[in-house]
N, C-alpha and C positions, 0 to 999 in steps of 0.2 A: 891547389896546395893541399897536402895531405894534413888530415887532423888526427890527432892522437887523443886517446882517453886520458884525461887528466883528473887528479883529485880535485874535490871542491875546493874553491879558494878559501884559504884560511885554514885548511886541515893540517894539523900539526903533525910532525914526523912521527911522534909516539901514537898518534891515533891511527896514522897509516899503518905502522907497524902492528899494532893490535888488530886491525881489520885483517891484515894478511894472515896473522896467526890464526885467527878464527876461521878464515877461509880454508886454510891448510888443514886445520882440525876437522872441518866439515867434509873436505875431500876424503880424508883418511876414514872418517866415520861411514861415509856412504860407500866407499869402495872396500870396506873391511871384508876379508875373505870368508866365504863358507867352504869348508873343506878344501882349503888351498886354492880356491878359484875366486876371482873378483866377480861379485854379483851384478856389477854394472857393465864392465868390459868383457867379462867372460874369459880373460886371459889368466895365465898363472900368476901367483903371488910372488913378489909385489908387482902391481900393474904400473905402467908408465905415470899415470896421474899421482898414484901414491908415492912412487919414488920422488917425483918432483916436489910434492908437499913435504916429504920427510927431509928432503934436501934443504928446503926453506927453513923448516923447524930446526934442523941441525945447525944451520947457519946462525940462528938466534938463541942457541943453547937449549932447545927443548927437544932434541932429536930422539928422546926416549918415550915421548908421549904415545898413549894408545887409548882408544875410546874406553869409557868405563864399562864394566861388565854388564850392567843393566842395559845400556844402550846396544851392546852387541848382541844381548840375548833377545832383543825385540825384533831384530832383523831376520 
């Protein structure tokens, strides 16, 4: 029998949504380009993980999100 990763029992829908939003933002921050290249994947911008993360953020109405300038400058 196959087992699937499931949220912890009692995890509310809103909590799951918020965790997914934070995960998508983290992916975007980690993969933010340096001179039009992804520092993690090495591919052109946008890389596949970033496209997926932005796709999710767009579906929840936050598709224009970008990492703060301070975070981008540290990388």
